[in-house]
FIDODO-426715 format. One record per residue: chain; residue in one letter; x, y, z of N, C-alpha, C in turn; residue number from 1. Coordinates in steps of 0.2 Angstrom, whole numbers. Layout:
N
- kette rest n.c1 n.c2 n.c3 ca.c1 ca.c2 ca.c3 c.c1 c.c2 c.c3 nr
- A A X Y Z X Y Z X Y Z NUM
...
***
This chain:
233
- kette rest n.c1 n.c2 n.c3 ca.c1 ca.c2 ca.c3 c.c1 c.c2 c.c3 nr
- A M -82 -127 22 -81 -133 26 -83 -128 36 1
- A G -86 -134 39 -90 -126 44 -83 -129 50 2
- A G -84 -122 55 -77 -123 57 -72 -122 57 3
- A V -70 -121 49 -65 -118 50 -64 -110 48 4
- A I -56 -108 50 -58 -100 50 -49 -100 45 5
- A D -50 -98 38 -47 -96 37 -40 -90 39 6
- A P -32 -95 38 -26 -88 40 -26 -84 35 7
- A L -24 -79 37 -23 -73 34 -14 -71 33 8
- A V -12 -73 27 -4 -70 25 -3 -64 22 9
- A L -3 -58 24 -1 -53 21 5 -54 16 10
- A V 5 -50 12 13 -48 10 14 -43 7 11
- A A 20 -40 11 23 -35 6 29 -35 1 12
- A H 30 -29 0 38 -29 -4 42 -32 -2 13
- A G 46 -27 5 51 -28 7 56 -24 7 14
- A S 60 -23 11 65 -17 13 70 -18 17 15
- A R 76 -17 13 81 -18 18 81 -13 24 16
- A D 76 -7 26 76 -3 31 73 -5 36 17
- A D 76 -7 43 72 -8 47 65 -5 48 18
- A A 65 3 48 60 5 49 54 4 44 19
- A A 55 2 38 52 0 35 46 -8 36 20
- A H 51 -14 38 49 -17 41 46 -18 50 21
- A A 50 -15 54 43 -11 56 37 -9 56 22
- A C 36 -7 51 30 -4 50 27 -9 49 23
- A V 26 -11 42 23 -17 42 23 -22 47 24
- A E 27 -25 50 26 -27 58 21 -25 62 25
- A D 19 -18 61 15 -13 66 9 -15 62 26
- A I 7 -15 57 0 -16 52 -2 -22 52 27
- A V 4 -28 52 2 -36 56 -1 -36 62 28
- A A 1 -33 66 1 -32 74 -7 -31 74 29
- A A -8 -24 72 -13 -20 71 -22 -26 68 30
- A V -19 -28 62 -22 -31 59 -26 -38 65 31
- A R -21 -42 68 -22 -48 71 -26 -44 79 32
- A T -24 -39 82 -28 -37 86 -36 -37 82 33
- A A -37 -35 75 -44 -33 72 -48 -41 70 34
- A L -43 -48 69 -44 -50 67 -45 -58 74 35
- A T -48 -57 78 -47 -61 83 -47 -68 83 36
- A G -41 -72 83 -43 -80 82 -40 -82 74 37
- A V -39 -77 73 -35 -79 65 -29 -77 63 38
- A D -24 -83 61 -19 -82 63 -16 -80 55 39
- A V -12 -74 58 -11 -68 53 -3 -69 51 40
- A R 1 -70 45 8 -70 44 8 -67 39 41
- A L 13 -64 42 20 -58 34 23 -63 32 42
- A G 22 -61 25 28 -62 20 30 -56 16 43
- A Y 37 -56 14 38 -52 7 40 -57 -1 44
- A V 42 -51 -5 41 -55 -12 48 -51 -13 45
- A D 54 -50 -8 58 -46 -12 61 -44 -5 46
- A V 70 -43 -6 74 -43 -1 73 -44 4 47
- A R 69 -47 8 71 -47 14 67 -53 16 48
- A G 66 -58 23 62 -63 24 57 -59 31 49
- A P 53 -64 31 51 -68 29 48 -69 22 50
- A K 51 -73 18 49 -74 10 41 -78 11 51
- A V 37 -78 6 31 -81 4 32 -88 5 52
- A D 37 -91 3 36 -97 6 36 -98 13 53
- A E 38 -95 15 42 -96 23 34 -93 26 54
- A A 32 -90 24 23 -88 28 19 -94 26 55
- A V 19 -97 18 12 -103 19 15 -108 21 56
- A A 21 -108 23 25 -116 25 18 -118 29 57
- A G 18 -126 30 14 -127 34 3 -126 36 58
- A L 4 -122 30 -5 -121 28 -6 -124 22 59
- A D -14 -127 25 -16 -131 20 -21 -125 19 60
- A G -21 -119 16 -26 -114 14 -24 -108 18 61
- A A -28 -100 16 -26 -97 16 -29 -89 15 62
- A V -31 -85 15 -30 -79 11 -28 -74 11 63
- A V -21 -73 5 -17 -70 3 -20 -64 4 64
- A V -16 -58 4 -19 -51 4 -11 -48 1 65
- A P -10 -46 -4 -5 -41 -7 -5 -33 -4 66
- A A -2 -31 0 1 -26 3 4 -22 -2 67
- A F 1 -20 -6 5 -15 -12 -4 -10 -15 68
- A L -2 -4 -16 -5 1 -14 -7 1 -23 69
- A A -4 -3 -28 -7 -4 -35 -6 -12 -36 70
- A S -9 -15 -42 -8 -21 -42 -1 -21 -49 71
- A G 6 -18 -49 9 -21 -51 12 -27 -52 72
- A Y 19 -26 -54 23 -33 -57 22 -37 -51 73
- A H 25 -36 -44 24 -41 -39 20 -43 -37 74
- A V 13 -40 -40 4 -43 -39 5 -48 -43 75
- A R 5 -47 -47 2 -49 -53 5 -56 -55 76
- A T 12 -55 -57 17 -60 -60 22 -62 -54 77
- A D 24 -59 -49 29 -59 -44 25 -67 -39 78
- A L 22 -65 -34 18 -65 -32 15 -74 -34 79
- A P 10 -74 -38 9 -79 -38 12 -85 -41 80
- A A 20 -85 -44 24 -89 -46 28 -89 -38 81
- A Q 27 -87 -33 31 -89 -28 27 -92 -24 82
- A L 20 -91 -25 14 -95 -22 15 -101 -25 83
- A A 15 -102 -32 18 -109 -35 22 -112 -35 84
- A A 29 -108 -33 34 -112 -33 36 -114 -25 85
- A S 33 -111 -21 31 -115 -14 31 -122 -12 86
- A G 26 -125 -18 22 -131 -18 15 -132 -13 87
- A V 12 -128 -12 6 -127 -9 0 -131 -13 88
- A A -4 -132 -10 -9 -133 -15 -15 -127 -18 89
- A L -15 -123 -24 -16 -115 -24 -22 -116 -26 90
- A E -26 -121 -26 -33 -120 -25 -37 -118 -19 91
- A R -34 -120 -15 -33 -118 -7 -32 -112 -3 92
- A F -27 -107 -10 -26 -101 -8 -30 -93 -11 93
- A S -33 -91 -8 -36 -85 -9 -32 -78 -11 94
- A V -30 -77 -16 -26 -70 -18 -30 -65 -19 95
- A T -31 -60 -13 -35 -55 -15 -34 -50 -19 96
- A P -37 -45 -20 -34 -38 -24 -30 -35 -21 97
- A A -23 -30 -24 -23 -26 -20 -26 -21 -16 98
- A I -22 -21 -9 -26 -15 -3 -26 -7 -7 99
- A G -23 -8 -13 -23 2 -16 -25 -2 -24 100
- A P -30 5 -26 -32 10 -24 -38 8 -19 101
- A D -40 12 -16 -47 12 -11 -50 18 -7 102
- A P -57 23 -8 -57 26 -5 -54 28 2 103
- A L -55 22 7 -52 22 14 -45 22 14 104
- A L -41 22 9 -34 24 10 -33 30 7 105
- A A -38 34 3 -37 38 1 -39 44 7 106
- A H -42 40 9 -43 45 18 -38 45 22 107
- A A -35 41 22 -30 38 26 -23 43 24 108
- A A -21 46 18 -18 48 14 -20 58 17 109
- A R -24 60 17 -26 65 18 -27 68 25 110
- A Q -29 61 30 -25 60 37 -18 63 39 111
- A R -15 61 34 -8 60 34 -4 68 32 112
- A L -9 69 26 -8 79 27 -9 80 31 113
- A A -12 81 34 -18 85 37 -12 86 43 114
- A E -9 78 47 -4 79 51 3 82 50 115
- A S 7 82 45 11 85 40 11 92 41 116
- A G 4 98 40 3 102 38 1 107 33 117
- A W -2 100 30 -6 103 23 -14 108 25 118
- A R -15 113 23 -18 118 25 -26 115 17 119
- A Y -31 116 17 -35 119 12 -34 122 8 120
- A G -34 120 0 -34 126 -4 -24 124 -6 121
- A D -22 121 -3 -13 119 -3 -14 115 -12 122
- A A -9 115 -16 -9 111 -20 -6 104 -19 123
- A V -9 98 -22 -8 92 -17 -5 90 -23 124
- A V 0 86 -24 4 78 -27 3 74 -23 125
- A L 0 67 -27 0 61 -25 5 58 -27 126
- A A 13 56 -24 18 56 -26 19 47 -22 127
- A A 17 42 -31 19 34 -30 25 33 -32 128
- A A 26 25 -30 34 23 -32 35 24 -38 129
- A G 31 20 -41 29 22 -49 31 14 -51 130
- A S 30 12 -58 30 5 -60 30 5 -68 131
- A S 33 -1 -71 34 -2 -77 27 -5 -79 132
- A D 21 -4 -77 16 -6 -79 10 0 -78 133
- A P 8 -3 -84 3 3 -86 -5 3 -81 134
- A A -5 -4 -81 -10 -5 -75 -11 -1 -69 135
- A A -7 -2 -67 -4 1 -61 -3 6 -60 136
- A L -1 11 -63 1 18 -67 -6 21 -65 137
- A A -13 18 -71 -18 17 -70 -20 17 -65 138
- A E -22 13 -61 -24 12 -51 -20 20 -49 139
- A V -14 22 -49 -12 26 -46 -17 32 -46 140
- A R -18 34 -56 -23 40 -56 -29 39 -53 141
- A V -31 33 -52 -39 32 -48 -38 35 -40 142
- A A -31 33 -37 -29 34 -31 -30 45 -31 143
- A G -27 46 -37 -26 52 -35 -35 55 -36 144
- A R -39 54 -40 -45 55 -40 -47 56 -34 145
- A M -47 48 -32 -50 49 -26 -48 51 -20 146
- A L -40 55 -18 -40 61 -15 -40 69 -14 147
- A A -44 66 -23 -46 75 -25 -54 74 -19 148
- A V -57 70 -20 -61 73 -17 -63 75 -12 149
- A E -58 71 -7 -55 72 -1 -52 80 2 150
- A V -47 82 -3 -44 87 -1 -48 92 -4 151
- A G -53 92 -10 -59 100 -14 -54 101 -17 152
- A R -49 98 -22 -48 102 -27 -43 97 -30 153
- A K -41 96 -38 -37 95 -43 -31 92 -40 154
- A V -30 84 -40 -22 81 -38 -18 81 -44 155
- A R -12 80 -45 -7 79 -50 -6 71 -44 156
- A V -3 69 -51 2 63 -49 6 60 -51 157
- A G 12 58 -47 18 60 -49 23 54 -46 158
- A F 28 52 -48 31 48 -46 38 47 -45 159
- A V 40 43 -39 48 42 -39 52 40 -43 160
- A A 50 33 -44 53 30 -51 52 25 -55 161
- A T 53 26 -58 51 19 -64 46 22 -67 162
- A A 43 29 -68 39 32 -72 37 38 -72 163
- A A 35 42 -75 35 48 -77 28 53 -78 164
- A P 27 59 -75 31 63 -70 35 59 -65 165
- A R 40 63 -64 43 62 -59 41 68 -53 166
- A V 40 67 -46 38 70 -43 39 76 -41 167
- A D 46 76 -41 51 84 -43 48 89 -49 168
- A A 47 86 -55 46 88 -60 37 93 -58 169
- A V 33 87 -55 25 90 -54 27 96 -49 170
- A V 30 97 -43 30 101 -40 34 107 -43 171
- A A 40 106 -45 42 113 -48 37 116 -53 172
- A G 33 113 -57 28 116 -63 22 119 -60 173
- A L 20 115 -52 16 117 -48 18 129 -46 174
- A R 25 125 -47 26 132 -41 29 137 -48 175
- A A 30 134 -51 31 139 -58 23 142 -62 176
- A A 17 137 -61 12 141 -60 9 145 -57 177
- A G 12 148 -52 10 153 -46 9 148 -40 178
- A E 8 142 -40 6 141 -32 13 142 -28 179
- A Q 7 146 -22 10 145 -16 14 141 -10 180
- A R 8 137 -11 11 131 -3 8 123 -9 181
- A I 15 119 -9 14 110 -11 14 109 -6 182
- A A 11 103 -7 8 95 -4 10 91 -8 183
- A V 14 87 -2 15 79 -8 11 74 -1 184
- A A 6 69 -6 2 66 -1 7 60 -2 185
- A T 8 54 1 15 51 1 9 44 0 186
- A W 10 41 -5 7 34 -8 13 28 -8 187
- A L 15 29 -2 18 22 0 16 21 8 188
- A L 16 12 7 15 10 13 21 13 18 189
- A A 27 13 18 32 11 22 37 16 22 190
- A P 41 19 27 43 24 28 51 19 24 191
- A G 57 25 20 64 21 15 65 25 10 192
- A V 69 22 5 73 27 1 68 31 -1 193
- A F 63 29 -5 59 32 -10 53 38 -5 194
- A H 53 37 2 51 43 6 56 48 6 195
- A T 61 46 8 67 51 8 68 53 4 196
- A R 68 52 -3 70 57 -8 62 62 -7 197
- A L 56 59 -8 51 64 -8 54 71 -3 198
- A G 57 73 2 59 76 6 64 83 3 199
- A E 68 78 -5 71 83 -8 66 88 -16 200
- A A 60 85 -15 57 87 -20 54 93 -20 201
- A G 55 97 -17 54 105 -16 49 108 -13 202
- A A 43 103 -9 35 107 -9 40 107 -3 203
- A D 31 112 1 31 114 5 32 109 13 204
- A V 26 104 11 24 99 15 23 92 13 205
- A V 29 85 15 29 80 16 23 74 20 206
- A S 21 73 18 16 69 23 21 63 25 207
- A A 17 57 30 22 53 30 18 47 29 208
- A P 21 42 26 19 36 25 13 34 29 209
- A L 9 30 25 1 27 25 4 24 33 210
- A G 7 18 33 8 15 38 2 11 41 211
- A A 3 10 48 -1 7 49 -9 10 55 212
- A H -12 16 48 -15 20 50 -24 15 50 213
- A P -26 16 53 -33 13 56 -37 10 48 214
- A D -37 15 44 -40 13 37 -37 8 32 215
- A V -28 8 33 -26 2 32 -28 -4 33 216
- A V -28 -2 39 -29 -11 45 -36 -12 39 217
- A A -40 -7 41 -47 -9 37 -48 -10 30 218
- A T -45 -8 28 -45 -11 22 -43 -18 20 219
- A V -38 -18 25 -34 -27 26 -38 -32 26 220
- A V -41 -29 32 -48 -35 37 -53 -32 31 221
- A A -55 -29 27 -62 -30 20 -59 -35 16 222
- A R -53 -33 13 -50 -38 8 -51 -46 12 223
- A Y -48 -46 17 -49 -54 20 -55 -56 20 224
- A R -60 -52 22 -67 -54 25 -71 -55 17 225
- A A -70 -52 13 -72 -52 6 -71 -60 5 226
- A A -64 -61 5 -62 -69 2 -63 -75 7 227
- A A -63 -74 13 -64 -79 19 -69 -80 20 228
- A R -68 -89 21 -76 -92 21 -78 -89 25 229
- A P -87 -93 26 -92 -89 30 -90 -91 39 230
- A D -87 -97 42 -86 -96 45 -81 -93 50 231
- A T -77 -88 46 -72 -84 47 -77 -78 52 232
- A P -74 -74 59 -75 -69 60 -71 -62 58 233
***
């Protein structure tokens, strides 16, 4: 429809950690700056508000971008169910793929590694939260291969919870194999308990979460533009 600009609803997991909430709000603010004139809203599927139904309240349609680094339960099941329960006209809402995996995010992960002290040649472990969904775990392994291109050597994958191998076990295995320096690349969007645990995994370097890195913002914007109507900026 001519002249209509789709709103963007960015949906994240949610955390009790205020630093995590502030991090997600930073992403939203950066997306607003990149998409001048677009109504950008934030919703969470769990733990804290605004919840998804609050984020879509009053909207006649929108592009919904899941700010998740893999398409697990919350993306495949929880988010669609919450949208349906909100009472909106679902045919007017377009849900994009999750933002990860994506080469832009792998580039962001390498930059976060470099900021944290990673050196070329270090062993690298990509550390994700984990999932009970095999498809989501497969997507994390895809991200590991993307990061391997960035760092120039094979990247192992480990999980903080809900899946194996655990990050500390991967780090211990690399240490036993003779690796002198081991860097953990954080495949998490925001700080919180999972990132805190990574500091106890025995690595020499642990990168910061991806946060509002410009490539994270660019990935959100790309997902939005691919799904928005033609008049959208």
